[in-house]
VEXDREN-2710 file (C-alpha; in Angstrom, 1 decimal):
% VEXDREN-2710
k/r/px/py/pz
1/MET/71.0/1.7/-2.8
2/THR/73.9/-0.1/-1.2
3/PRO/76.1/2.2/0.9
4/THR/79.8/2.4/-0.1
5/ALA/82.7/1.2/2.0
6/GLU/83.5/4.7/2.9
7/GLN/80.0/5.4/4.1
8/GLN/80.0/2.2/6.1
9/THR/83.2/3.2/7.8
10/GLN/81.9/6.6/8.6
11/ALA/78.7/5.1/10.1
12/LEU/80.9/2.8/12.2
13/LEU/83.0/5.8/13.5
14/ASN/79.9/7.7/14.6
15/GLU/78.7/4.8/16.8
16/PRO/79.5/4.8/20.5
17/ALA/82.9/3.4/21.2
18/GLY/81.6/1.0/23.9
19/ALA/78.6/-0.3/25.7
20/PRO/77.7/1.3/29.0
21/PRO/77.5/-0.8/32.2
22/PRO/74.0/-2.1/33.2
23/GLY/71.8/0.6/34.5
24/VAL/73.9/3.5/33.2
25/MET/72.4/6.0/30.7
26/PRO/75.2/7.6/28.7
27/ASN/75.2/11.3/28.2
28/VAL/76.6/11.6/24.7
29/ASN/75.8/15.3/24.2
30/ASP/77.7/16.5/27.3
31/PRO/79.8/13.8/28.8
32/SER/81.6/14.5/32.0
33/THR/85.4/14.2/32.0
34/ILE/88.3/14.3/34.4
35/ASN/90.6/16.4/32.2
36/ARG/90.9/19.0/35.0
37/TYR/93.3/16.6/36.7
38/ILE/95.6/16.3/33.7
39/ILE/95.5/20.1/33.1
40/LEU/96.4/20.7/36.8
41/VAL/99.3/18.3/36.6
42/LEU/100.6/19.7/33.3
43/VAL/100.6/23.3/34.7
44/LEU/102.2/22.4/38.1
45/GLY/104.7/19.9/36.6
46/LEU/105.8/22.2/33.8
47/THR/106.1/25.2/36.2
48/CYS/108.1/23.4/38.8
49/SER/110.4/21.7/36.3
50/THR/111.0/24.9/34.4
51/LEU/111.9/26.7/37.7
52/ALA/114.3/23.9/38.6
53/ILE/116.0/24.1/35.1
54/PHE/116.3/27.9/35.4
55/LEU/117.9/27.7/38.9
56/ARG/120.3/24.9/37.7
57/THR/121.3/26.7/34.5
58/TYR/121.8/30.1/36.2
59/THR/123.9/28.5/39.0
60/LYS/126.1/26.6/36.6
61/ILE/126.7/29.5/34.1
62/PHE/126.9/32.5/36.4
63/LEU/127.9/31.2/39.9
64/MET/129.9/28.0/39.3
65/ARG/131.0/29.0/35.8
66/THR/131.1/25.5/34.5
67/ARG/129.1/23.3/32.2
68/ALA/128.9/19.5/32.0
69/TYR/127.3/16.9/29.7
70/GLU/124.5/16.2/32.2
71/ASP/123.4/19.9/32.1
72/ASN/122.8/19.7/28.3
73/VAL/121.1/16.3/28.7
74/VAL/118.6/17.5/31.2
75/ILE/117.7/20.6/29.2
76/VAL/116.9/18.3/26.2
77/ALA/114.8/16.2/28.5
78/TRP/113.0/19.3/29.7
79/LEU/112.3/20.3/26.1
80/GLY/110.8/16.9/25.5
81/GLU/108.6/17.4/28.5
82/ILE/107.3/20.6/27.0
83/VAL/106.6/18.8/23.7
84/GLN/104.7/16.1/25.4
85/VAL/102.1/18.6/26.5
86/PHE/100.8/18.9/22.9
87/PRO/99.5/15.3/22.5
88/TYR/97.8/15.5/25.9
89/VAL/96.0/18.6/24.8
90/LYS/95.0/17.1/21.5
91/ALA/93.7/14.0/23.1
92/ALA/91.5/16.1/25.4
93/GLN/90.0/17.8/22.4
94/TYR/88.6/14.4/21.3
95/GLY/87.1/13.5/24.7
96/SER/89.9/11.9/26.7
97/GLY/88.8/11.7/30.4
98/ALA/85.3/10.7/29.4
99/HIS/84.0/7.2/29.7
100/VAL/84.2/5.2/26.5
101/TRP/80.4/4.7/26.1
102/THR/80.0/8.5/26.0
103/ILE/82.2/9.2/22.9
104/SER/82.2/7.9/19.4
105/LEU/84.5/5.3/17.9
106/GLY/86.1/8.0/15.7
107/SER/86.9/10.1/18.8
108/LEU/88.4/7.1/20.6
109/SER/90.6/6.4/17.5
110/HIS/92.0/9.9/17.8
111/ILE/92.6/9.5/21.5
112/VAL/94.5/6.3/20.9
113/TYR/96.6/8.0/18.3
114/TRP/97.6/10.9/20.4
115/SER/98.3/8.6/23.4
116/TRP/100.6/6.6/21.1
117/VAL/102.4/9.8/20.2
118/ALA/102.8/10.7/23.9
119/GLY/104.2/7.3/24.6
120/ALA/106.7/7.6/21.8
121/ILE/107.9/10.9/23.3
122/TYR/107.9/9.6/26.8
123/VAL/110.5/6.8/26.3
124/PRO/113.4/9.0/25.1
125/VAL/112.6/11.7/27.7
126/ILE/112.6/9.4/30.6
127/PHE/115.9/7.9/29.4
128/LEU/117.5/11.3/29.1
129/ILE/116.3/12.2/32.7
130/LYS/117.9/9.1/34.1
131/LEU/121.0/9.6/32.0
132/SER/121.5/13.1/33.5
133/ILE/121.1/11.8/37.0
134/LEU/123.6/8.9/36.4
135/LEU/126.2/11.3/34.9
136/GLN/125.9/13.5/38.0
137/PHE/126.6/10.4/40.2
138/LEU/129.6/9.7/38.1
139/ARG/130.9/13.3/38.3
140/ILE/130.3/13.6/42.1
141/PHE/131.4/10.2/43.3
142/ALA/133.7/8.7/40.7
143/PRO/135.3/11.2/38.3
144/THR/137.9/8.5/37.6
145/ARG/137.7/4.7/37.9
146/GLN/140.1/4.7/40.8
147/ASP/138.0/7.0/43.0
148/ASN/135.0/4.7/43.4
149/MET/135.0/1.5/41.4
150/PHE/131.5/0.6/42.6
151/ILE/129.9/3.8/41.4
152/PHE/131.9/3.8/38.2
153/VAL/130.9/0.3/37.2
154/GLY/127.3/0.7/38.5
155/VAL/126.7/3.9/36.6
156/HIS/128.0/2.6/33.3
157/LEU/126.0/-0.6/33.7
158/CYS/122.8/1.3/34.4
159/ILE/123.3/3.6/31.4
160/LEU/123.9/0.6/29.1
161/VAL/121.0/-1.4/30.4
162/ASN/118.6/1.6/30.2
163/LEU/119.8/2.5/26.7
164/ILE/119.2/-1.1/25.4
165/VAL/115.8/-1.6/27.1
166/TYR/114.4/1.8/26.2
167/SER/115.6/1.5/22.6
168/VAL/113.8/-1.9/22.3
169/ILE/110.6/-0.4/23.8
170/GLU/110.7/2.6/21.5
171/PHE/111.3/0.6/18.4
172/SER/108.5/-1.8/19.4
173/ALA/106.0/1.0/20.1
174/ILE/106.6/2.6/16.7
175/PHE/106.7/-0.5/14.5
176/ALA/104.4/-2.8/16.4
177/CYS/101.7/-2.8/13.7
178/LYS/101.8/-3.0/10.0
179/PRO/100.4/-0.8/8.6
180/ARG/101.2/1.5/11.5
181/GLU/97.6/3.0/11.4
182/LYS/96.3/-0.3/12.6
183/MET/97.4/0.7/16.1
184/TRP/94.7/3.3/16.4
185/MET/92.4/1.9/13.8
186/PRO/92.2/-1.8/14.7
187/TRP/89.5/-2.6/12.2
188/LEU/92.1/-2.3/9.3
189/ASP/93.6/-5.3/7.7
190/GLY/97.1/-6.1/8.7
191/ARG/99.1/-7.6/11.6
192/SER/100.1/-6.3/15.0
193/LEU/102.3/-7.4/17.9
194/ASP/101.1/-7.6/21.5
195/VAL/101.6/-3.9/22.3
196/ASP/100.1/-4.3/25.7
197/ALA/102.9/-6.6/26.7
198/PHE/105.5/-4.0/25.7
199/TRP/103.8/-1.3/27.8
200/LYS/103.6/-3.6/30.8
201/ALA/107.3/-4.4/30.4
202/ASN/108.0/-0.7/30.2
203/GLY/106.2/-0.1/33.5
204/LEU/108.0/-2.8/35.3
205/PHE/111.4/-1.8/34.0
206/ASN/110.7/1.8/35.0
207/CYS/110.1/0.8/38.6
208/LEU/113.2/-1.5/38.8
209/SER/115.5/1.1/37.2
210/ASP/114.2/3.9/39.5
211/PHE/114.9/1.9/42.6
212/ALA/118.4/0.9/41.3
213/ILE/119.3/4.5/40.6
214/LEU/117.9/5.5/44.0
215/ALA/120.1/3.0/45.9
216/LEU/123.2/3.4/43.8
217/PRO/124.8/6.4/45.6
218/LEU/123.7/5.6/49.2
219/PRO/126.6/3.3/50.1
220/SER/129.1/6.0/48.9
221/VAL/127.3/8.7/50.9
222/TRP/127.5/6.8/54.1
223/ARG/131.2/6.1/53.6
224/LEU/132.0/9.8/53.4
225/GLN/134.0/11.2/56.3
226/ILE/131.4/13.8/57.3
227/PRO/129.2/14.3/60.4
228/LEU/126.2/12.1/60.8
229/ARG/123.8/15.0/60.4
230/ARG/125.4/15.9/57.1
231/LYS/125.2/12.3/55.9
232/ILE/121.5/12.2/56.7
233/LEU/121.0/15.5/54.9
234/VAL/122.9/14.4/51.8
235/SER/121.0/11.0/51.8
236/THR/117.7/12.9/52.0
237/VAL/118.6/14.9/48.9
238/PHE/119.3/11.7/46.9
239/ALA/116.3/9.9/48.5
240/THR/113.9/12.4/46.9
241/GLY/114.2/9.9/44.0
242/LEU/111.7/7.8/46.1
243/CYS/109.0/10.2/44.9
244/ALA/109.8/9.3/41.3
245/CYS/109.7/5.6/42.3
246/ILE/106.2/6.1/43.8
247/ALA/105.0/7.8/40.6
248/ALA/106.4/5.0/38.5
249/ILE/104.6/2.4/40.6
250/ILE/101.2/4.2/40.3
251/ARG/101.9/4.7/36.6
252/THR/102.5/0.9/36.2
253/TYR/99.2/0.2/38.0
254/TYR/97.3/2.3/35.5
255/THR/99.2/0.6/32.7
256/TRP/97.5/-2.7/33.8
257/SER/94.2/-0.9/34.1
258/ILE/94.4/0.3/30.5
259/THR/95.3/-3.1/29.1
260/GLN/92.6/-5.0/31.1
261/SER/89.7/-2.5/31.1
262/PRO/87.7/-1.5/28.0
263/ASP/87.3/2.1/29.3
264/PHE/90.5/3.3/27.6
265/SER/89.4/7.0/27.2
266/TYR/88.9/7.3/31.0
267/ASN/91.9/5.4/32.3
268/ILE/94.4/7.0/29.8
269/VAL/94.0/10.4/31.6
270/LEU/94.9/8.8/35.0
271/PHE/97.8/7.1/33.3
272/GLY/98.9/10.4/31.8
273/VAL/98.7/12.2/35.2
274/TRP/101.3/9.9/36.7
275/THR/103.3/9.7/33.6
276/TYR/103.8/13.5/33.5
277/THR/104.3/13.6/37.3
278/GLU/107.1/11.1/36.9
279/LEU/108.8/13.2/34.3
280/ALA/108.5/16.4/36.3
281/ILE/109.8/14.9/39.4
282/GLY/112.7/13.3/37.5
283/ILE/113.8/16.7/36.1
284/ILE/113.5/18.3/39.6
285/ILE/115.6/15.5/41.2
286/SER/118.2/15.9/38.5
287/CYS/118.5/19.6/39.4
288/LEU/118.5/19.2/43.2
289/PRO/122.3/18.7/43.7
290/VAL/123.0/22.1/42.1
291/ILE/120.1/24.2/43.5
292/PRO/121.5/24.6/47.1
293/ARG/124.5/26.5/45.6
294/PHE/122.0/29.1/44.3
295/PHE/120.5/29.7/47.7
296/GLN/123.9/29.7/49.4
297/HIS/124.9/32.6/47.2
298/PHE/121.7/34.7/47.4
299/GLY/120.5/33.6/50.9
300/PRO/122.8/36.0/52.9
301/LYS/121.8/38.9/50.6
302/VAL/118.1/38.2/51.0
303/ARG/118.5/37.9/54.8
304/VAL/120.4/41.2/55.0
305/THR/117.8/43.0/52.8
306/PHE/114.9/41.8/55.0
307/SER/116.7/42.6/58.2
308/LEU/117.3/46.1/57.1
309/SER/113.7/46.5/56.0
310/THR/112.6/45.3/59.5
311/VAL/115.0/47.8/61.2
312/PHE/113.7/50.6/59.1
313/LYS/110.1/49.9/59.9
314/THR/110.6/49.4/63.6
315/ASN/112.8/52.4/64.3
316/SER/110.1/55.0/64.1
317/GLY/112.4/57.5/65.8
318/PHE/114.4/57.9/62.6
319/GLY/112.0/60.4/61.0
320/LYS/111.7/62.5/64.1
321/SER/115.4/63.0/64.4
322/LEU/115.3/64.9/61.1
323/ALA/112.7/67.4/62.3
324/PRO/113.9/70.9/63.2
325/GLY/113.8/71.8/66.8
326/PRO/115.9/72.6/69.8
327/CYS/119.5/71.5/69.5
328/PRO/120.0/68.3/71.5
329/SER/122.9/68.0/73.8
330/SER/125.6/65.6/73.1
331/ASP/124.2/63.0/75.4
332/THR/120.7/63.4/73.8
333/ALA/122.2/63.0/70.4
334/VAL/123.9/59.8/71.4
335/ALA/120.7/58.4/72.8
336/ALA/118.7/59.5/69.7
337/SER/121.3/57.9/67.5
338/LYS/120.5/54.5/68.9
339/TRP/117.1/54.7/67.2
340/GLU/118.5/55.6/63.8
341/ILE/119.4/53.1/61.1
342/PRO/123.2/52.5/61.3
343/PHE/123.4/51.0/57.8
344/THR/122.9/53.3/54.9
345/LYS/124.6/54.2/51.6
346/THR/124.7/57.9/52.3
347/ILE/125.9/60.2/55.1
348/ASP/123.0/61.3/57.2
349/ARG/122.9/64.9/58.5
350/LEU/121.5/65.7/61.9
351/LYS/120.2/69.3/62.0
352/GLY/119.4/71.4/65.1
353/SER/119.7/74.9/66.4
354/ASN/121.6/76.4/69.3
355/GLU/120.2/78.7/72.0
356/ASP/120.5/81.8/69.8
357/GLY/118.7/80.2/66.9
358/LYS/121.8/79.7/64.8
359/ARG/121.9/76.4/62.9
360/ILE/124.6/73.9/63.3
361/GLU/125.1/70.8/61.2
362/LEU/126.6/67.5/62.2
363/LYS/127.8/64.8/59.8
364/ARG/128.1/61.2/60.8
365/GLN/129.7/58.5/58.7
366/TYR/127.9/55.1/58.8
367/VAL/128.8/51.6/57.6
368/THR/127.5/51.1/54.1
369/LEU/125.4/48.2/53.0
370/GLY/128.1/47.0/50.7
371/GLU/130.6/46.9/53.5
372/LEU/128.2/45.0/55.6
373/ASP/127.6/42.5/52.8
374/GLU/131.4/42.0/52.3
375/ARG/132.1/41.4/55.9
376/ALA/129.0/39.3/56.7
377/ASP/130.4/36.4/54.8
378/ASP/133.7/36.6/56.7
379/GLY/132.1/36.8/60.1
380/MET/133.3/40.4/60.7
381/THR/130.0/41.8/62.0
382/GLY/131.7/42.4/65.3
383/GLU/134.2/44.8/63.6
384/MET/131.3/46.6/62.0
385/HIS/129.6/47.0/65.4
386/GLY/132.9/48.3/66.8
387/ARG/133.1/50.9/64.1
388/TYR/129.6/52.1/64.8
389/VAL/130.2/52.3/68.5
390/ALA/133.4/54.3/67.9
391/GLY/131.4/56.6/65.7
392/LEU/129.0/57.2/68.5
393/GLY/131.9/58.0/70.8
394/ASP/133.2/60.5/68.4
395/LEU/129.8/62.1/68.3
396/LYS/129.7/62.3/72.1
397/HIS/133.1/63.9/72.4
398/GLY/132.5/66.4/69.6
399/ARG/134.5/64.7/66.9
400/ALA/131.9/64.4/64.3
401/GLY/133.9/64.5/61.1
402/GLU/134.4/66.9/58.3
403/GLY/131.2/68.8/58.9
404/GLY/132.5/70.4/62.1
405/ASP/132.0/69.3/65.7
406/LEU/129.8/70.4/68.6
407/GLU/132.6/71.7/70.7
408/GLU/133.9/73.9/68.0
409/GLY/130.4/75.2/67.3
410/LYS/129.9/75.9/70.9
411/GLY/133.3/77.7/71.1
412/ASP/132.5/79.9/68.1
413/THR/129.2/80.9/69.7
414/ASP/130.9/81.9/73.0
415/ARG/133.4/84.1/71.2
416/GLU/130.6/85.8/69.3
417/ASP/128.8/86.5/72.5
418/ALA/131.9/88.0/74.1
419/GLU/132.5/90.3/71.2
420/GLU/128.9/91.6/71.4
421/ARG/129.3/92.3/75.1
422/GLY/132.6/94.1/74.5
END
């Protein structure tokens, strides 16, 4: 009985996708993979880029209270980065990361399909990331044409060139084969363009455009009338784009490996690692100019909080000052107060007893944490210290506030003793 065409196709799909190298025995039942690398990159990349997007969005909405086009563009790019996780996961289910001679031809066909989907998502996402960075350059250095003609023309030229080239690459990737299924099922009848040439061109253009965007703002930064140290710091922030350039170069290298090596299922994972790394780094770089504003706002508050916590832990005498016992003299109270926390939201009470066992109570007013925070930004910590020292002076001279003072308490005790003797 002659097998049907469908049966012949199924038999073909169940065969190994490639021949192993000489001397290698393929383990078809349990092939080893390198999917752990792509999983690690997906988790780290998505976590870091999500954190950067959160810091940028929070800073723009709640601290700077302003929104711009580039903020929306980078959020759309971040959503595209999230979507691109799905084809990587699907490809891993069919054996991506394993050598081609350890998987079937049908599995390889699925890996090629999901890799094609990931590539179709990658092109618009990388364009949106670069667009958000270029729009930031325009807003920072050239809000109008007269402010900085070099940046104004350079940014618009980069946007136009990137839009044209990425549109051509995306169109070619989607419609390179007719029927389209021939791209991941090459045994079908039809015609197909040289897809490998388009992906090589994509890698080369990525590298060139990354370096162009990296170099674009540097001349304007060094022309700023700011100290040299500040120039170096600002240049370093923009130079972090070099990380994206390195990722693009390594990604281009693996593009060549895919097109020249028959081991597609193995090399596609290494290619995907650097593709996703490039996207994550690009989103982080796009958020970097805004993130320092977040730490400038919350940094002083965090430092004050930790400093108060340290003072509380180190001043062990604070708890002992509240224990009942003999009434300390005014000098002793002043000395003990040095070990107590001067910053609190409440009014502490120092309790003791006089020689006859009668209790007296002393109130002291301290600087609150809110006052400290309000004056810390204005450089008024000296005033706060002065208020605290003045409070200690009042305590020493018996002017302790609304709760009564030591001198009055001592006078009342002397009068009571005189009346008893009379």
